[in-house]
C-alpha positions as CSV (number, residue, x, y, z in Angstrom):
1,M,10.3,-14.3,-14.8
2,Q,8.6,-15.5,-17.9
3,D,12.0,-15.3,-19.7
4,D,13.9,-17.1,-17.0
5,Q,11.3,-19.9,-16.9
6,A,11.7,-20.4,-20.7
7,N,15.3,-21.3,-20.2
8,L,14.7,-23.9,-17.4
9,D,15.0,-27.3,-18.4
10,R,14.1,-30.6,-16.4
11,F,17.7,-30.4,-14.8
12,D,17.1,-26.9,-13.6
13,Y,13.8,-27.8,-12.0
14,A,15.4,-31.2,-10.4
15,I,18.0,-28.7,-8.8
16,L,15.4,-26.2,-7.7
17,S,13.4,-29.2,-6.2
18,E,16.1,-30.8,-4.6
19,L,17.3,-27.7,-3.0
20,G,13.9,-26.8,-2.0
21,R,13.9,-30.0,0.1
22,E,17.3,-29.7,1.4
23,A,19.4,-26.5,0.6
24,R,22.5,-28.0,2.5
25,L,23.4,-30.5,-0.4
26,S,26.6,-30.6,-1.4
27,V,27.2,-30.0,-5.2
28,T,28.5,-33.8,-5.5
29,E,25.3,-35.0,-3.7
30,L,23.0,-32.7,-5.7
31,A,24.7,-33.9,-9.0
32,K,24.1,-37.6,-8.1
33,R,20.4,-36.8,-7.3
34,I,19.7,-35.0,-10.3
35,G,21.7,-37.5,-12.9
36,L,24.4,-34.9,-13.9
37,S,28.0,-34.8,-13.2
38,K,29.4,-32.3,-10.7
39,S,30.5,-29.8,-13.1
40,P,27.5,-29.1,-15.3
41,T,25.6,-29.2,-12.0
42,Q,27.8,-26.7,-10.3
43,A,27.5,-24.3,-13.5
44,R,23.7,-24.6,-13.7
45,L,23.5,-23.8,-10.0
46,R,25.6,-20.8,-10.3
47,R,23.5,-19.8,-13.4
48,L,20.4,-20.3,-11.3
49,E,21.8,-18.0,-8.5
50,M,23.1,-15.4,-10.8
51,S,19.9,-15.0,-12.5
52,G,18.0,-14.4,-9.5
53,I,15.9,-17.5,-9.5
54,I,17.7,-18.8,-6.6
55,I,17.5,-15.8,-4.1
56,G,19.2,-17.3,-1.0
57,Y,19.4,-20.2,1.4
58,R,18.3,-20.2,5.0
59,A,17.4,-22.3,7.9
60,L,13.8,-23.5,8.3
61,L,13.0,-22.6,12.0
62,D,10.0,-24.5,13.6
63,P,8.0,-21.6,15.0
64,V,6.0,-23.7,17.4
65,K,9.2,-24.9,19.2
66,L,10.1,-21.3,19.5
67,G,6.9,-20.4,21.2
68,L,5.6,-18.4,18.2
69,D,2.4,-20.7,17.7
70,H,-0.2,-17.9,17.5
71,V,-1.1,-17.2,13.9
72,A,-3.6,-14.6,12.6
73,F,-4.5,-13.6,9.1
74,V,-5.7,-9.8,9.0
75,E,-7.5,-8.2,6.0
76,V,-6.5,-4.7,5.6
77,K,-8.5,-1.9,4.0
78,L,-6.7,1.3,2.9
79,A,-8.4,4.6,2.8
80,D,-6.5,5.3,-0.5
81,T,-5.4,2.9,-3.2
82,R,-3.2,5.3,-5.5
83,E,0.2,4.1,-6.0
84,T,2.0,6.4,-3.7
85,A,-0.4,5.2,-0.8
86,L,0.2,1.6,-1.9
87,T,4.1,2.1,-1.8
88,A,4.0,3.8,1.7
89,F,2.0,0.9,3.0
90,N,4.4,-1.9,1.3
91,R,7.4,-0.2,2.6
92,A,6.1,0.2,6.1
93,V,4.6,-3.5,6.3
94,A,7.9,-4.8,5.5
95,K,9.6,-3.8,8.3
96,I,7.3,-5.4,10.9
97,A,8.9,-8.6,12.0
98,E,5.8,-10.3,13.2
99,V,4.3,-10.1,9.5
100,E,5.3,-13.3,7.7
101,Q,3.5,-12.7,4.4
102,C,1.9,-9.6,2.9
103,H,-0.1,-10.0,-0.1
104,M,-2.2,-7.4,-2.3
105,I,-5.7,-8.7,-2.9
106,A,-8.1,-8.1,-5.6
107,G,-11.5,-8.2,-3.7
108,N,-13.2,-6.5,-0.7
109,F,-10.0,-5.6,1.2
110,D,-6.8,-4.4,-0.2
111,Y,-4.1,-6.5,1.8
112,L,-3.9,-10.3,3.5
113,L,-1.2,-10.3,6.2
114,K,-0.1,-13.4,7.9
115,I,0.9,-12.4,11.5
116,R,2.9,-14.8,13.9
117,T,3.2,-14.1,17.6
118,R,3.6,-15.8,21.2
119,D,0.0,-15.4,22.1
120,M,-3.2,-13.3,21.8
121,A,-1.9,-10.6,24.1
122,S,1.5,-10.2,21.9
123,Y,-0.8,-10.2,18.6
124,R,-3.1,-7.2,20.4
125,Q,0.0,-5.2,20.7
126,V,1.2,-5.7,17.3
127,L,-2.2,-5.0,15.8
128,G,-2.7,-1.9,18.0
129,E,0.9,-0.4,17.7
130,K,2.0,-1.5,14.5
131,I,-0.6,-2.7,12.0
132,S,-3.2,-0.3,12.8
133,T,-0.6,2.5,12.4
134,L,0.3,1.6,9.1
135,P,0.1,4.3,6.4
136,G,-3.5,4.6,4.9
137,V,-5.0,1.8,7.1
138,S,-8.8,2.3,7.7
139,H,-10.0,-1.0,8.8
140,T,-8.6,-4.3,9.8
141,S,-10.3,-7.8,10.4
142,T,-8.6,-10.7,12.1
143,F,-8.9,-14.4,11.7
144,V,-7.3,-16.4,14.2
145,V,-5.7,-19.7,13.1
146,M,-7.0,-22.7,15.3
147,E,-4.7,-25.3,13.7
148,A,-2.4,-25.3,10.7
149,V,-3.5,-28.4,8.5
150,K,-1.1,-27.9,5.7
151,E,1.9,-25.4,5.6
152,T,4.4,-26.0,2.9
153,V,7.6,-24.1,2.2
154,S,8.2,-25.0,-1.0
155,G,6.8,-27.5,-3.6
156,D,8.1,-30.3,-5.8
157,L,8.9,-28.4,-9.3
158,T,9.6,-31.8,-11.3
C-alpha cells in the first residue's frame, strides 16, 4: 500500500473522497466535482480500480431498519497464537455472517470482533454455536453496545 499511496495525488484523493460519500456518481459528475475533464477522471478511476485501491462498490444498508440493531464487541483469547492457529481462526471467523469486523489486537486478548444480530437471544446463539467453537478459542468477553454515538463508513481523504 505504501507504494500505491506514494503515487496518489490530490485528484486521486478527491476521487476517493467523492466516491466514499456517493459511489453511484457518474464519471461526468465525478469529473465536475474534482475539477478535471471526463477522460482523465475516467483513466484515474480505472487506475485506482486496477491497482486494488478501489476494491468494489456496494450499497450501504441501514442495519437498524433491517432489525439488526443489537451490537456486541467480543474480546477473543486464543489458546495458541502460532501462525497456523491464527490462520485457522482467521479463515473460520471470516465465514460468520454476523461478524461485521474482526481485528487482531496487540494486548491482553488476541482478537476484537464486532457482532451484529437482531437481539440478545440471537447473539447468545451466535456466541455459543459459532464464536465459541472457532478454532483455538479459549476465552471470550462480551461488551454490549447501548448506543452508537458515531459510526462512519468512510472518511474524507482530501
